matplotlib code that plots the C-alpha trace (Angstrom):
import matplotlib.pyplot as plt

x = [155.2, 157.2, 157.6, 154.9, 155.7, 154.7, 153.0, 151.4, 152.7, 151.2, 151.3, 147.5, 145.9, 144.7, 141.7, 139.7, 142.0, 140.1, 141.3, 139.6, 140.9, 144.4, 144.6, 144.5, 142.6, 142.7, 140.8, 143.0, 141.8, 142.9, 140.1, 142.1, 141.1, 144.5, 145.1, 148.1, 148.7, 151.8, 154.1, 152.8, 150.4, 148.3, 145.2, 142.2, 139.7, 139.2, 136.2, 135.6, 136.1, 137.2, 136.5, 136.8, 135.8, 135.3, 133.6, 133.4, 130.7, 132.9, 130.1, 128.1, 131.3, 130.2, 132.2, 130.6, 132.4, 131.7, 132.4, 132.9, 133.0, 130.0, 128.1, 126.9, 127.4, 128.5, 128.1, 130.8, 130.1, 132.5, 131.8, 133.4, 131.8, 132.0, 132.5, 129.7, 129.7, 126.4, 125.4, 123.6, 122.5, 122.7, 119.9, 117.8, 114.1, 114.7, 117.8, 121.2, 124.0, 126.7, 129.4, 129.7, 132.7, 132.9, 131.1, 130.2, 128.8, 126.8, 126.1, 124.3, 121.7, 122.1, 122.6, 125.2, 125.8, 127.5, 128.5, 127.7, 130.1, 130.8, 134.4, 136.8, 135.6, 132.1, 130.3, 132.7, 131.8, 129.9, 127.9, 126.9, 124.9, 126.5, 124.5, 124.6, 122.5, 121.5, 120.4, 118.7, 120.3, 117.2, 114.5, 117.0, 115.3, 117.4, 116.9, 118.7, 120.2, 121.4, 120.2, 121.9, 123.3, 127.0, 130.2, 132.3, 131.2, 134.0, 135.1, 132.6, 132.9, 130.7, 131.1, 131.4, 127.8, 126.6, 124.3, 126.7, 128.1, 130.9, 131.2, 134.1, 132.7, 135.9, 134.7, 133.7, 136.7, 134.6, 133.2, 129.5, 128.0, 124.8, 123.1, 120.4, 117.6, 115.4, 115.1, 114.1, 115.6, 119.1, 119.8, 123.0, 125.1, 128.6, 130.8, 134.2, 135.1, 138.7, 141.0, 143.9, 144.6, 142.2, 139.8, 139.2, 139.2, 138.9, 138.1, 138.2, 137.1, 139.5, 138.7, 138.7, 136.2, 138.7, 138.0, 141.0, 140.7, 143.0, 143.3, 144.1, 146.4, 147.9, 151.6, 152.2, 151.3, 153.1, 155.2, 153.6, 150.4, 148.3, 146.0, 144.1, 142.6, 139.4, 137.8, 134.0, 133.6, 134.9, 138.1, 141.4, 143.7, 146.6, 148.0, 150.1, 152.4, 153.4, 156.4, 156.3, 152.7, 150.3, 147.6, 145.8, 142.7, 141.7, 142.1, 141.0, 142.1, 143.3, 140.7, 143.4, 145.8, 143.7, 146.8, 147.6, 146.3, 146.2, 146.3, 146.2, 148.2, 148.5, 151.3, 153.7, 152.5, 149.6, 150.6, 149.1, 150.9, 150.9, 151.3, 151.5, 149.8, 150.0, 146.5, 145.8, 144.9, 141.2, 142.0, 142.8, 139.1, 138.9, 142.2, 143.0, 146.4]
y = [-34.8, -36.8, -36.0, -37.5, -40.8, -41.5, -44.9, -44.7, -42.8, -42.6, -40.5, -40.2, -37.8, -39.5, -38.8, -40.1, -42.3, -44.8, -47.5, -50.9, -53.8, -52.4, -51.7, -48.2, -47.6, -44.5, -43.5, -42.7, -40.5, -43.2, -45.5, -47.6, -48.2, -48.8, -50.9, -50.5, -53.3, -54.7, -52.3, -53.3, -51.5, -53.1, -52.4, -53.6, -53.1, -50.8, -48.7, -46.8, -43.0, -41.1, -42.4, -39.5, -41.0, -44.4, -45.9, -49.5, -51.3, -54.2, -56.0, -56.4, -56.6, -53.6, -50.6, -47.3, -45.1, -41.5, -41.5, -37.8, -38.4, -40.8, -38.5, -41.2, -43.2, -46.8, -49.9, -52.6, -56.0, -58.9, -62.6, -65.9, -66.2, -62.8, -59.0, -56.6, -52.9, -51.0, -47.3, -46.9, -43.2, -41.0, -38.5, -36.5, -35.9, -36.5, -34.2, -35.8, -35.3, -32.8, -35.3, -36.6, -35.5, -37.1, -39.8, -40.3, -43.7, -43.8, -47.4, -46.3, -44.4, -46.8, -43.7, -42.5, -38.8, -37.2, -33.9, -33.2, -30.6, -31.4, -31.1, -28.7, -25.2, -26.1, -24.9, -22.0, -18.9, -17.4, -20.6, -22.0, -25.0, -27.7, -29.9, -32.2, -35.3, -38.1, -41.6, -44.2, -47.6, -49.5, -47.9, -46.2, -42.8, -39.7, -36.3, -33.0, -31.4, -28.4, -28.1, -26.3, -23.6, -24.6, -23.5, -26.6, -28.7, -31.3, -33.2, -34.2, -35.9, -36.8, -35.9, -38.7, -38.0, -39.2, -36.1, -33.5, -33.3, -31.0, -29.9, -28.2, -25.5, -25.0, -22.2, -20.0, -21.0, -22.1, -25.1, -25.6, -27.5, -29.6, -30.5, -33.2, -31.7, -34.7, -37.8, -35.9, -32.4, -31.1, -27.4, -25.8, -22.6, -21.3, -22.9, -21.6, -18.9, -19.0, -16.2, -17.1, -20.2, -21.4, -23.4, -26.4, -29.7, -32.4, -32.7, -35.4, -35.6, -37.1, -39.5, -36.5, -34.5, -32.1, -31.1, -31.3, -29.4, -29.8, -26.4, -26.7, -24.3, -24.4, -25.4, -22.3, -20.1, -21.9, -24.9, -25.7, -27.6, -26.6, -28.6, -26.4, -27.9, -26.7, -27.5, -28.0, -24.2, -23.7, -22.1, -22.7, -24.3, -25.5, -25.8, -28.4, -27.2, -29.8, -28.6, -29.6, -30.8, -27.9, -29.6, -31.6, -33.4, -36.0, -37.0, -39.6, -40.9, -44.4, -46.7, -48.9, -46.1, -43.0, -40.8, -41.4, -39.4, -40.6, -37.7, -37.5, -34.8, -34.0, -31.6, -33.1, -36.7, -38.3, -39.3, -40.8, -39.7, -41.3, -38.7, -39.3, -36.4, -35.4, -35.0, -31.3, -30.3, -29.5, -27.2, -24.6, -24.3, -20.6, -19.5, -18.4, -19.2]
z = [-113.7, -116.2, -119.9, -122.2, -123.9, -127.5, -127.6, -131.1, -134.1, -137.6, -140.8, -140.5, -138.0, -134.8, -132.5, -129.6, -127.4, -125.2, -122.8, -122.6, -120.6, -120.5, -124.3, -125.8, -129.0, -131.3, -134.5, -137.5, -140.3, -142.8, -141.5, -139.1, -135.5, -133.9, -130.8, -128.5, -126.0, -124.2, -126.1, -129.5, -131.9, -134.6, -136.7, -134.7, -137.5, -140.5, -141.6, -144.8, -144.8, -141.7, -138.2, -135.8, -132.5, -131.0, -127.9, -126.8, -125.0, -123.9, -122.1, -125.4, -127.6, -129.6, -130.8, -131.9, -134.5, -135.3, -139.1, -140.1, -143.9, -144.0, -141.8, -139.4, -136.3, -137.1, -135.0, -135.2, -133.6, -133.5, -132.8, -133.5, -136.9, -138.5, -138.1, -138.9, -139.3, -140.0, -140.2, -136.9, -136.8, -139.9, -139.5, -137.1, -137.9, -141.6, -141.8, -142.5, -139.9, -140.7, -139.6, -136.1, -134.1, -130.6, -128.8, -125.1, -124.0, -120.8, -119.8, -116.7, -118.8, -121.8, -123.9, -126.5, -126.8, -129.8, -131.1, -134.8, -136.1, -139.7, -141.1, -139.5, -140.4, -141.6, -138.5, -137.8, -135.8, -138.8, -139.3, -135.9, -137.0, -134.9, -132.4, -129.5, -129.7, -127.3, -128.6, -126.5, -127.2, -126.2, -128.5, -130.9, -130.5, -130.9, -129.3, -129.5, -126.4, -128.5, -132.1, -134.9, -132.6, -131.8, -133.4, -134.1, -131.1, -130.5, -127.4, -124.7, -121.4, -118.4, -114.8, -112.2, -111.1, -114.5, -114.7, -116.0, -119.5, -120.5, -124.2, -126.0, -128.3, -130.2, -132.5, -129.6, -127.4, -124.5, -122.5, -122.1, -119.2, -119.6, -116.3, -116.2, -114.1, -114.3, -116.4, -119.6, -119.5, -119.8, -119.2, -120.5, -120.2, -120.7, -118.0, -119.0, -121.5, -122.6, -123.9, -126.1, -128.3, -131.0, -128.8, -126.6, -128.5, -125.8, -122.1, -119.4, -115.8, -113.3, -110.4, -108.0, -110.1, -111.8, -115.4, -117.7, -121.0, -124.0, -125.7, -129.3, -131.2, -134.6, -134.8, -137.0, -134.0, -131.1, -130.3, -127.0, -126.1, -123.1, -120.8, -118.3, -115.1, -113.4, -110.1, -109.6, -109.2, -112.7, -111.5, -113.2, -110.5, -112.7, -116.2, -118.0, -120.8, -123.4, -125.4, -129.1, -128.9, -129.7, -131.8, -129.1, -130.4, -127.9, -124.3, -121.8, -118.3, -117.9, -116.2, -114.6, -113.7, -112.8, -112.8, -116.5, -119.4, -123.0, -125.5, -129.3, -131.0, -134.8, -135.5, -138.0, -137.5, -135.7, -132.2, -129.0, -125.9, -122.4, -119.7, -115.9, -114.0, -110.4, -109.0, -108.3, -104.7, -104.4, -101.5, -104.2, -105.0, -104.4, -106.0, -109.5, -111.0]

ax = plt.figure().add_subplot(projection="3d")
ax.plot(x, y, z, "-o")
ax.set_aspect("equal")
plt.show()
């Protein structure tokens, strides 16, 4: 495995890397959505307050933004004549959102899933009021998969079967797994309980169904970042240590190059890293490391 390469660097904190048509996008806390393409970075568009996560529906030329400070999901659409950004989801059953953290777009189900954590520390272990919601993009209905019971729910990702959702519950240092039993119902339980470090902040599933988890720790505690890799039995089969990058906040696999990870990290400056990873061998499914 080669050393990570910094492709984006900002004074502002960065989150939520995604790749669309060969370009990498990240959300910056200063309101910028930054694009990196062909070795160059530029501001793709700007939103008020603090975007924390982005997802793009390239087919419909729509971008969804989790705006932590505005406590809403915003929808940005772009055409030849004008750009439009609107507050798309800002409440659940009459109650305002705490502050959306991470988005997960499922074109197959025409759904957008999002964690609602509020600012860092608001839904700490002594105030487990975070949630996971799912919104139907056809009829704009929103339902709760876990309501007011989570401690700083952050990163989410979907398994390749499109029926399994993994959620980082940072405040309790664990991964929850949601399984769609039928068209309407998701059941969830603790999938991985960690020991050590502050807590998982981001996760991503590889093309060969391995779960990669970015485990956040404060730079005052350690200099090293850690990504742990789990097979479909929930067994840790490998770990990636990233010297000098402890505060990992976002992670996604490249669509065009499945062996490449894009990772956001925020110690000192906000950075987006590009990391080539060697696929772990699934034969290790019954071994602990």
